[in-house]
C-alpha positions as CSV (number, residue, x, y, z in Angstrom):
1,M,-0.2,0.2,-0.2
2,L,2.8,2.5,1.0
3,K,4.5,1.7,-2.3
4,T,1.8,2.2,-4.2
5,R,0.9,5.8,-2.8
6,Y,4.8,6.4,-2.8
7,S,5.0,5.5,-6.8
8,A,1.9,7.7,-7.5
9,A,3.1,10.9,-5.7
10,T,6.4,10.7,-7.6
11,A,4.5,10.2,-10.9
12,I,2.5,13.1,-10.1
13,L,5.6,15.6,-9.2
14,L,7.5,14.2,-12.1
15,A,4.3,15.0,-14.7
16,G,4.2,18.8,-12.8
17,S,8.2,19.1,-13.9
18,L,7.7,18.4,-17.3
19,A,5.2,20.7,-17.7
20,L,6.9,23.3,-15.7
21,L,9.5,22.7,-18.0
22,S,7.8,22.8,-21.2
23,A,6.2,26.0,-20.2
24,C,9.4,28.1,-19.6
25,G,10.5,27.0,-23.0
26,D,13.8,26.0,-21.8
27,Q,16.6,24.5,-24.1
28,S,20.2,23.9,-23.8
29,P,22.3,27.1,-24.1
30,G,23.6,27.7,-27.6
31,Q,20.9,25.6,-29.0
32,A,18.2,26.9,-31.4
33,A,14.5,25.6,-30.4
34,E,13.0,23.7,-32.8
35,T,9.3,23.1,-33.1
36,P,8.7,19.5,-34.2
37,G,7.0,18.9,-37.5
38,A,7.6,22.6,-38.5
39,T,9.0,23.8,-41.5
40,A,11.6,26.1,-41.0
41,P,10.9,29.4,-43.3
42,P,12.6,29.7,-46.4
43,I,16.5,31.5,-46.4
44,V,16.1,34.8,-48.8
45,E,19.4,35.3,-50.3
46,S,20.3,38.7,-51.4
47,S,23.3,40.3,-53.1
48,P,25.9,41.3,-50.6
49,S,26.2,45.1,-50.0
50,V,29.5,46.4,-51.2
51,S,31.2,48.9,-48.8
52,P,33.2,51.7,-50.7
53,S,36.8,51.7,-50.8
54,P,39.0,54.4,-51.5
55,S,39.7,53.5,-55.2
56,M,35.7,53.1,-55.9
57,K,35.7,57.0,-56.2
58,P,32.1,58.4,-57.2
59,E,31.4,60.5,-60.4
60,K,31.8,64.2,-60.0
61,P,29.6,66.5,-62.2
62,E,31.7,68.0,-65.1
63,E,32.7,71.4,-64.4
64,N,33.7,73.9,-66.5
65,K,37.5,74.1,-65.3
66,P,38.9,70.8,-64.6
67,E,40.7,70.1,-61.1
68,P,44.1,68.9,-60.7
69,T,42.3,67.0,-57.8
70,P,45.8,65.4,-56.2
71,S,45.3,62.6,-53.9
72,A,45.7,62.4,-50.1
73,E,49.2,60.7,-50.5
74,V,52.2,63.1,-49.6
75,N,55.8,62.6,-50.4
76,Q,57.4,62.9,-46.7
77,G,60.8,62.6,-48.4
78,G,60.2,65.9,-50.2
79,Q,61.9,64.8,-53.4
80,A,60.6,67.3,-55.4
81,G,60.3,70.7,-55.8
82,S,63.4,73.6,-55.0
83,D,62.3,73.8,-51.6
84,P,60.4,70.4,-50.3
85,A,59.6,72.3,-46.8
86,D,57.6,74.5,-48.9
87,D,55.0,72.6,-50.6
88,A,54.0,68.9,-49.8
89,V,54.3,66.6,-52.9
90,Q,50.9,65.3,-53.9
91,V,50.3,62.3,-56.3
92,A,47.8,63.2,-59.5
93,A,44.4,61.4,-58.8
94,T,43.7,61.4,-62.9
95,P,46.8,61.0,-64.7
96,E,45.1,59.7,-67.6
97,A,43.3,63.2,-67.8
98,M,44.5,65.3,-70.9
99,S,44.6,68.6,-68.7
100,V,46.6,66.9,-65.7
101,L,48.8,68.7,-63.8
102,V,52.4,67.3,-63.1
103,N,55.0,69.4,-61.9
104,K,57.3,69.7,-58.6
105,Q,54.2,69.5,-56.5
106,F,52.0,66.9,-58.2
107,K,53.6,63.7,-59.5
108,L,52.1,60.9,-61.2
109,P,51.6,57.7,-59.5
110,D,54.2,55.1,-59.2
111,G,54.6,52.8,-62.4
112,Y,52.1,55.2,-64.6
113,K,52.3,54.6,-68.0
114,P,49.6,55.7,-70.5
115,D,48.2,52.8,-72.5
116,D,47.3,54.7,-75.7
117,L,51.0,55.9,-76.7
118,V,51.3,56.4,-80.8
119,E,53.5,57.9,-83.2
120,P,52.6,60.8,-84.5
121,D,53.1,61.1,-88.2
122,V,55.7,64.4,-88.5
123,H,59.0,65.1,-89.1
124,F,61.6,64.1,-86.3
125,I,65.4,65.2,-86.6
126,F,66.1,61.7,-85.7
127,S,66.1,58.5,-87.5
128,E,65.9,56.1,-84.9
129,K,62.6,54.0,-83.8
130,L,63.1,55.6,-80.0
131,E,60.1,55.3,-77.6
132,K,60.5,59.2,-77.4
133,R,58.9,59.3,-80.8
134,L,55.4,58.2,-78.8
135,M,52.7,60.5,-77.7
136,R,49.1,59.6,-76.6
137,K,46.7,59.5,-79.5
138,E,44.9,62.5,-78.8
139,A,48.0,64.4,-78.4
140,A,49.6,62.6,-80.9
141,E,47.0,63.8,-83.9
142,A,46.7,67.7,-82.4
143,L,50.4,67.5,-83.0
144,E,50.3,66.2,-86.8
145,L,47.9,69.2,-87.2
146,L,50.2,71.7,-85.6
147,F,53.3,70.8,-87.7
148,E,50.8,71.0,-91.0
149,G,49.6,74.3,-89.7
150,A,53.2,75.8,-89.3
151,K,54.2,74.0,-92.8
152,K,51.5,75.9,-94.5
153,D,52.5,79.2,-93.2
154,G,56.3,78.3,-94.2
155,Y,57.5,77.1,-90.9
156,F,59.2,73.7,-90.8
157,L,59.5,72.0,-87.5
158,G,60.8,68.9,-86.2
159,G,60.0,66.7,-83.3
160,V,62.9,66.3,-80.9
161,S,61.5,64.3,-77.8
162,G,58.1,62.9,-76.6
163,Y,57.3,60.3,-74.2
164,R,59.7,59.3,-71.7
165,S,59.7,56.2,-69.2
166,H,60.2,56.7,-65.5
167,E,63.4,54.7,-66.1
168,Y,64.6,56.9,-68.8
169,Q,63.8,60.1,-66.9
170,T,65.9,58.7,-63.7
171,S,69.1,58.2,-66.2
172,L,68.5,61.3,-67.9
173,F,67.8,63.6,-64.3
174,N,71.4,61.5,-62.7
175,R,72.8,62.5,-66.0
176,Y,72.2,66.5,-65.1
177,V,73.3,65.8,-61.6
178,K,76.4,64.5,-62.4
179,Q,76.8,67.6,-64.8
180,Q,75.5,70.4,-63.2
181,G,75.1,69.2,-59.2
182,E,71.4,68.5,-58.2
183,E,70.5,72.6,-57.5
184,E,71.2,73.3,-61.3
185,A,69.8,70.1,-62.1
186,R,66.3,70.4,-60.7
187,K,65.8,74.0,-62.9
188,V,66.3,72.1,-66.4
189,S,65.1,68.5,-65.6
190,A,61.8,67.0,-63.7
191,V,62.7,64.4,-60.8
192,P,61.6,60.8,-61.8
193,G,57.7,60.6,-61.5
194,H,57.3,64.7,-61.8
195,S,58.1,64.6,-65.7
196,E,55.2,65.8,-68.4
197,H,56.9,63.8,-70.7
198,Q,55.7,60.6,-68.9
199,T,52.3,61.7,-69.4
200,G,52.9,61.3,-73.0
201,L,51.0,64.9,-73.4
202,A,55.0,66.7,-74.1
203,M,56.7,67.1,-77.1
204,D,60.0,68.9,-77.3
205,V,60.2,70.9,-80.5
206,S,62.5,72.4,-83.0
207,D,63.1,73.5,-86.7
208,S,63.3,70.1,-89.1
209,S,67.2,70.7,-89.1
210,G,67.6,69.9,-85.4
211,K,69.6,73.5,-84.9
212,C,69.0,74.5,-81.7
213,A,67.4,71.5,-80.3
214,A,66.3,71.9,-76.5
215,E,68.9,74.6,-76.2
216,D,68.4,78.7,-75.4
217,C,68.8,79.5,-79.1
218,F,65.4,77.8,-80.2
219,A,63.9,81.3,-78.3
220,D,65.9,83.6,-81.4
221,M,64.4,81.4,-84.3
222,K,61.4,82.2,-86.5
223,E,60.0,78.7,-85.7
224,S,59.9,79.3,-82.1
225,Q,58.3,82.7,-82.5
226,W,55.3,80.9,-84.7
227,L,55.0,78.4,-82.4
228,A,54.6,80.9,-79.1
229,G,52.0,82.6,-81.3
230,H,49.8,79.4,-82.5
231,A,50.3,76.3,-80.3
232,H,47.0,77.0,-78.4
233,E,45.1,77.1,-81.4
234,Y,46.1,73.4,-81.8
235,G,45.7,72.8,-78.1
236,F,49.4,72.8,-77.0
237,I,50.6,75.7,-74.4
238,I,54.4,77.0,-73.8
239,R,54.6,74.9,-71.0
240,Y,57.4,76.8,-69.2
241,P,57.4,80.3,-70.6
242,K,59.7,83.0,-69.8
243,G,59.6,85.5,-66.5
244,K,57.5,82.5,-64.6
245,E,60.3,80.2,-63.7
246,E,59.7,80.8,-59.8
247,I,56.2,79.4,-60.6
248,T,56.9,76.6,-63.1
249,G,60.1,76.1,-61.3
250,Y,62.1,75.5,-64.4
251,S,63.9,77.5,-66.6
252,Y,62.4,79.1,-70.0
253,E,61.7,76.2,-72.7
254,P,60.7,77.9,-75.7
255,W,60.3,74.0,-77.0
256,H,58.3,72.2,-74.8
257,I,55.2,72.3,-75.6
258,R,52.2,70.7,-73.7
259,Y,48.8,69.6,-74.9
260,V,46.3,70.5,-72.5
261,G,43.3,70.8,-75.1
262,T,42.1,74.2,-77.2
263,D,39.5,75.0,-74.3
264,I,42.3,75.7,-71.7
265,A,45.0,76.0,-74.6
266,K,43.3,79.3,-75.3
267,E,42.5,80.5,-72.0
268,I,45.8,80.2,-71.2
269,Y,47.5,81.6,-73.9
270,E,45.2,84.9,-73.9
271,Q,45.6,85.5,-70.2
272,G,49.3,84.9,-70.5
273,I,49.8,82.6,-67.2
274,T,50.8,79.2,-66.3
275,L,48.9,76.1,-66.0
276,E,49.5,76.6,-62.3
277,E,48.0,80.1,-62.4
278,Y,44.9,78.2,-64.4
279,Y,44.3,76.0,-61.6
280,N,45.8,78.4,-58.9
281,T,48.0,75.8,-57.6
282,I,51.3,78.5,-57.3
283,P,54.0,77.0,-55.2
284,V,54.4,78.7,-51.5
285,S,57.7,79.4,-52.8
286,A,56.9,81.7,-55.4
287,Q,54.0,83.6,-53.4
288,K,55.1,87.0,-52.6
């Protein structure tokens, strides 16, 4: 009789405990609750959202005047500029732009090489098939028109030096340093990475004979005078004009023409300014 009562009481207690646990929904830690016989809701997969990275830049609306838009990268070593302490060196954010500003303060990205280099169909003062014959396609086509325009006016031009790789510019700059010392070399030659020739948008020009090629005496030649007065009509500017040495950082080079497009070239020519002044990026050392 006692065993029967004890067993019955135990059964009642166990039943009550199970009911209580069921009501509380108890489950082992970390284990998801499952409903027997229930079908789990389907999982809807969606395309993962992409977080913007620094290289994914939103497109900017076009503006009347293009900006040099340098990146925030700063050359702490101060490799360029007559006084590196005055102006921090920044990397051009749009090196492929026809209007890109490349000088002592703005450099090209490491390893930059244009992907549309071609040889313009113009006369060169040398016969070798060298890389310095090349220019970017748009600039090369404009150079052909410029040479043809000069010819119609009775002036015969010759190409001297166009595209230069980073490696070639390095050897050229080092040669100037060895000959003249670094301070003087920086006035006539660009530090590697800061050369307009590497953009594929610049060409040194002389008369067809090559007399005074890349020399000061070219300034006194009639071809130089024609170039100064007509280059802008074809989208080129005299990049390092006389009297602007403190702004450009380079000596006067009447032979060095740079393609920027006809609109910008016309404005620079008519105002008698440099590309630095056009962009309002005059070096601190030149501001007085």
